[in-house]
C-alpha positions as CSV (number, residue, x, y, z in Angstrom):
1,M,63.1,-19.5,38.5
2,P,60.3,-17.9,40.5
3,R,57.7,-19.3,38.0
4,L,59.0,-22.7,38.1
5,L,58.5,-22.5,42.2
6,K,55.4,-20.6,41.5
7,N,53.8,-23.9,39.1
8,R,55.4,-26.2,41.9
9,F,53.7,-24.6,44.5
10,A,50.8,-24.7,42.7
11,I,51.1,-28.5,42.2
12,L,51.6,-29.1,45.6
13,I,48.2,-27.6,46.6
14,L,46.1,-29.4,44.3
15,A,47.7,-32.4,45.2
16,A,47.3,-31.9,49.2
17,V,43.3,-31.0,48.2
18,V,43.0,-34.5,46.4
19,A,44.8,-36.3,49.4
20,L,42.6,-34.5,51.9
21,T,39.4,-35.1,49.8
22,S,40.6,-38.8,49.6
23,I,40.9,-39.1,53.4
24,I,37.6,-38.0,53.5
25,A,35.6,-40.2,51.4
26,V,38.2,-43.2,53.2
27,T,37.3,-41.9,56.9
28,I,33.7,-41.0,56.8
29,K,31.2,-43.1,57.8
30,E,27.9,-43.1,59.0
31,R,28.0,-41.4,62.4
32,Q,27.1,-38.2,64.0
33,Q,30.1,-36.9,65.1
34,V,33.4,-36.6,63.3
35,S,37.1,-36.8,64.7
36,H,39.0,-33.8,65.8
37,A,41.1,-34.4,62.7
38,E,38.4,-34.8,60.0
39,G,36.7,-31.4,61.7
40,I,40.7,-29.5,61.0
41,I,40.5,-30.5,57.6
42,G,36.6,-30.2,56.4
43,D,37.2,-26.5,58.2
44,I,40.2,-26.1,55.9
45,L,38.8,-27.4,52.7
46,A,34.9,-25.6,53.4
47,P,36.2,-22.3,52.2
48,I,37.8,-23.5,49.3
49,Q,35.0,-25.8,47.7
50,K,32.1,-23.0,48.7
51,G,35.1,-20.4,46.5
52,V,34.9,-23.6,43.9
53,Y,31.3,-24.2,44.2
54,T,30.4,-20.4,43.7
55,F,32.8,-20.4,40.8
56,V,31.8,-22.8,38.8
57,N,28.1,-21.9,39.2
58,G,28.9,-18.5,38.4
59,I,30.8,-20.2,35.2
60,R,27.4,-22.0,35.0
61,S,24.9,-19.2,35.1
62,F,26.7,-16.7,33.1
63,I,27.0,-19.7,29.9
64,D,23.1,-20.2,30.9
65,N,22.9,-16.9,30.3
66,V,24.5,-16.4,27.0
67,V,22.4,-19.6,25.9
68,L,19.1,-17.6,27.1
69,S,19.8,-14.6,25.9
70,R,20.9,-15.6,22.4
71,Q,17.7,-18.3,21.7
72,Q,15.7,-15.1,23.0
73,G,17.2,-12.9,20.3
74,K,17.1,-16.0,17.8
75,D,13.2,-16.4,19.0
76,I,12.5,-12.6,18.8
77,S,14.1,-12.4,15.4
78,Q,12.0,-15.1,14.3
79,L,8.4,-13.9,15.4
80,Q,9.3,-10.1,13.8
81,Q,9.9,-11.8,10.5
82,Q,6.4,-13.2,10.5
83,I,5.4,-10.4,11.9
84,D,6.6,-8.7,8.6
85,E,5.3,-11.8,6.7
86,L,2.0,-11.5,8.1
87,Q,1.8,-7.5,7.4
88,Q,3.0,-8.3,4.2
89,E,0.5,-11.2,3.4
90,N,-2.6,-9.2,4.6
91,Q,-1.3,-5.6,2.7
92,R,-1.5,-7.9,-0.3
93,L,-4.9,-9.5,0.4
94,K,-6.6,-5.9,1.0
95,E,-5.2,-5.0,-2.8
96,L,-6.3,-7.8,-3.7
97,E,-9.8,-7.1,-2.1
98,E,-9.2,-3.0,-3.5
99,E,-8.8,-4.4,-6.7
100,N,-11.8,-7.2,-6.8
101,Q,-14.3,-4.4,-5.8
102,R,-13.1,-1.8,-8.6
103,L,-13.4,-4.9,-11.5
104,K,-16.8,-5.3,-9.8
105,N,-17.6,-1.8,-10.4
106,M,-16.6,-2.5,-13.8
107,L,-18.6,-5.2,-14.3
108,D,-21.9,-4.2,-12.7
109,F,-21.3,-1.2,-14.7
110,K,-20.8,-3.5,-18.0
111,E,-23.7,-5.5,-17.1
112,A,-26.0,-2.2,-17.0
113,N,-25.2,-1.4,-20.0
114,P,-25.2,-4.2,-22.5
115,Q,-25.4,-2.0,-25.4
116,L,-21.7,-1.1,-25.0
117,V,-18.7,-2.9,-26.3
118,T,-16.1,-2.7,-24.7
119,S,-12.8,-3.5,-23.5
120,G,-10.6,-3.8,-19.8
121,A,-7.3,-2.4,-19.6
122,R,-5.2,-1.6,-17.3
123,V,-3.3,1.9,-16.0
124,I,0.5,1.0,-16.8
125,A,2.2,4.5,-16.6
126,K,0.9,8.1,-16.4
127,N,2.8,11.5,-16.8
128,A,4.5,13.4,-14.3
129,G,3.3,15.0,-11.5
130,N,0.8,13.7,-9.1
131,W,-2.7,13.8,-11.2
132,F,-3.7,11.2,-13.9
133,E,-4.2,13.6,-16.6
134,T,-2.8,11.8,-19.4
135,F,-1.8,8.0,-18.9
136,V,-0.8,4.7,-20.5
137,I,-2.9,1.9,-20.6
138,D,-1.8,-1.9,-21.6
139,K,-3.7,-2.3,-24.6
140,G,-3.4,-1.3,-28.1
141,A,-4.6,-1.0,-31.4
142,S,-3.7,-5.3,-31.8
143,D,-7.0,-5.0,-29.2
144,G,-8.9,-3.0,-31.8
145,I,-8.0,0.6,-29.7
146,A,-8.3,3.7,-31.8
147,V,-7.9,7.2,-31.3
148,D,-11.0,9.0,-29.9
149,M,-12.4,6.3,-28.2
150,A,-14.0,7.0,-24.9
151,V,-12.5,5.9,-21.4
152,I,-14.3,5.3,-19.0
153,T,-14.0,3.5,-15.2
154,A,-17.3,2.6,-13.2
155,Q,-17.2,6.1,-12.0
156,G,-18.0,8.1,-14.7
157,L,-15.7,9.4,-18.0
158,A,-12.0,9.0,-17.7
159,G,-10.9,10.8,-20.7
160,R,-10.3,9.7,-24.3
161,V,-7.5,7.8,-26.5
162,M,-5.3,10.1,-28.2
163,E,-2.4,7.8,-29.7
164,V,-2.0,4.0,-30.7
165,A,0.5,1.4,-30.9
166,D,1.2,-1.9,-31.5
167,H,0.5,-3.2,-27.2
168,W,-0.4,-0.1,-25.6
169,A,-2.2,3.6,-26.3
170,K,-2.2,7.0,-24.3
171,V,-5.0,8.5,-22.4
172,M,-6.0,12.2,-22.5
173,A,-8.2,12.4,-19.1
174,I,-11.5,15.2,-19.0
175,I,-8.9,17.1,-16.2
176,D,-6.6,18.3,-19.2
177,E,-6.6,21.4,-20.3
178,R,-6.5,20.3,-23.7
179,S,-10.2,18.2,-23.4
180,S,-13.4,19.2,-24.0
181,V,-16.3,17.3,-23.5
182,S,-19.7,18.5,-24.6
183,I,-22.2,17.6,-21.5
184,I,-25.7,18.2,-20.6
185,A,-27.4,19.1,-16.8
186,D,-29.2,16.3,-15.8
187,K,-32.4,17.9,-14.3
188,T,-32.0,21.3,-16.3
189,R,-31.3,19.8,-19.7
190,D,-29.3,22.8,-20.2
191,N,-25.9,22.1,-22.8
192,G,-22.4,23.2,-22.3
193,V,-18.8,22.1,-22.7
194,A,-16.4,21.2,-19.9
195,R,-13.3,22.2,-19.8
196,G,-10.2,20.6,-17.8
197,M,-8.2,22.8,-16.1
198,L,-4.8,20.6,-15.4
199,V,-1.9,22.3,-16.6
200,A,0.2,19.0,-18.2
201,G,3.1,18.4,-15.5
202,S,1.5,21.3,-12.8
203,G,-0.6,19.9,-9.6
204,A,-1.8,24.1,-9.0
205,D,-5.6,23.1,-9.7
206,A,-7.7,20.9,-8.3
207,D,-9.6,18.2,-10.6
208,L,-12.4,20.0,-11.6
209,L,-13.7,21.3,-14.7
210,K,-15.2,24.6,-15.9
211,I,-18.4,23.9,-17.7
212,L,-19.0,27.3,-20.4
213,Y,-21.3,27.6,-23.1
214,L,-24.3,27.2,-20.5
215,P,-27.6,29.2,-21.5
216,L,-27.5,32.8,-19.3
217,D,-31.1,31.5,-18.0
218,S,-29.5,28.2,-17.1
219,K,-31.4,27.1,-13.5
220,I,-28.0,24.9,-12.8
221,N,-27.3,24.8,-9.4
222,K,-24.9,23.5,-6.8
223,G,-25.1,19.4,-6.3
224,D,-26.8,18.7,-10.0
225,E,-25.6,15.3,-12.0
226,V,-23.7,16.6,-15.5
227,I,-23.3,13.4,-18.2
228,T,-22.2,13.1,-21.3
229,S,-24.9,15.4,-24.0
230,G,-23.9,13.2,-27.4
231,L,-23.0,15.9,-29.1
232,G,-19.1,15.6,-30.8
233,G,-19.1,12.2,-32.0
234,V,-16.4,11.2,-29.7
235,F,-18.9,10.8,-26.4
236,P,-22.0,8.2,-26.2
237,K,-24.1,10.3,-24.6
238,G,-25.4,10.1,-21.1
239,I,-22.3,8.7,-19.1
240,P,-22.2,10.6,-15.5
241,V,-19.5,13.2,-15.6
242,G,-19.6,14.9,-12.2
243,V,-21.1,16.9,-10.2
244,V,-21.9,20.9,-9.8
245,Q,-19.6,22.2,-7.1
246,E,-20.5,25.8,-8.0
247,V,-22.5,28.4,-10.4
248,K,-20.6,31.6,-11.0
249,K,-22.8,34.5,-12.9
250,T,-22.5,37.9,-13.4
251,L,-24.6,40.9,-11.4
252,T,-27.3,41.2,-13.1
253,G,-28.2,37.0,-12.7
254,E,-26.8,35.5,-15.8
255,V,-24.8,32.5,-15.6
256,E,-21.1,33.0,-16.7
257,Y,-19.7,29.3,-15.9
258,A,-19.9,26.2,-13.6
259,M,-17.5,24.1,-11.7
260,V,-17.8,20.3,-11.6
261,K,-16.5,17.7,-9.9
262,P,-15.3,14.7,-11.7
263,H,-16.6,11.5,-10.3
264,V,-13.6,9.5,-11.3
265,D,-10.2,10.1,-9.1
266,F,-7.8,11.2,-11.3
267,L,-5.3,10.4,-8.6
268,R,-6.1,7.2,-8.1
269,I,-6.7,5.2,-11.6
270,E,-5.6,1.3,-12.2
271,E,-8.0,-0.1,-13.6
272,V,-10.4,1.5,-17.2
273,M,-12.8,0.3,-19.8
274,V,-12.2,1.3,-23.5
275,I,-15.8,2.0,-25.4
276,K,-14.9,0.3,-28.9
277,S,-18.8,1.0,-30.1
278,P,-19.7,3.2,-32.7
279,V,-20.6,6.2,-30.9
280,E,-23.6,7.2,-33.3
281,N,-25.1,3.7,-32.5
282,I,-25.1,4.2,-27.7
283,E,-27.3,6.2,-25.4
284,V,-26.2,4.6,-22.1
285,G,-29.3,7.1,-20.4
286,S,-31.3,9.9,-20.8
């Protein structure tokens, strides 16, 4: 019963408001003053109208803010997606630019040494660890690749082929502890053997080469270039190997060994060239 009375009371109030509003609408004319009754009715309805107006505006503002917030969130999401796409595209273009530069360097090397018969290849796998002491390329026996062929980059000597399958080959880098390369000091013409120092699977040592069997009276110095000597029948003569970093001498001043920093970056090898020419018919440099 109380609920019914409340509903009836609300209906009566609403009917009264509608009736009073209708009376005002009918009685209002273009005049400067209103009647006493109209003024009383206006005074009664003004707070109600103000409350309704405020309530409606509040609802409208709330809805507008919700819509605006959702739209802004959508716009921000779209902008973030566009930024991500642009960053990805920029990174892709940067990688393409770097790859093109590497390939151009290799092409320049090939054009500067037309006597070399080479096959370009990509590195598709490497040994565990940071260094590329052994790695796999995407060319194999079906491409004319054979064991003991020299592997180079545009910077210099990288290693030699140690294992071959039909469509891939494994390369031992010159920094591997099992690697030996006959070298010659470009300035002093002293011969020696460059041994790798990096133990397979570890990164304990830097990618340096240890040059042994140099003449005791060698004048080799820090900063001297080291190239392949062509001895041993594996590596063609004249391929750049690296730069002398240190010369170790005995107490009597005789040369014990030298340390060489290779030109090739063995942390970041991506493309190489395999020399397929017979070694005895090649002389890359002096």
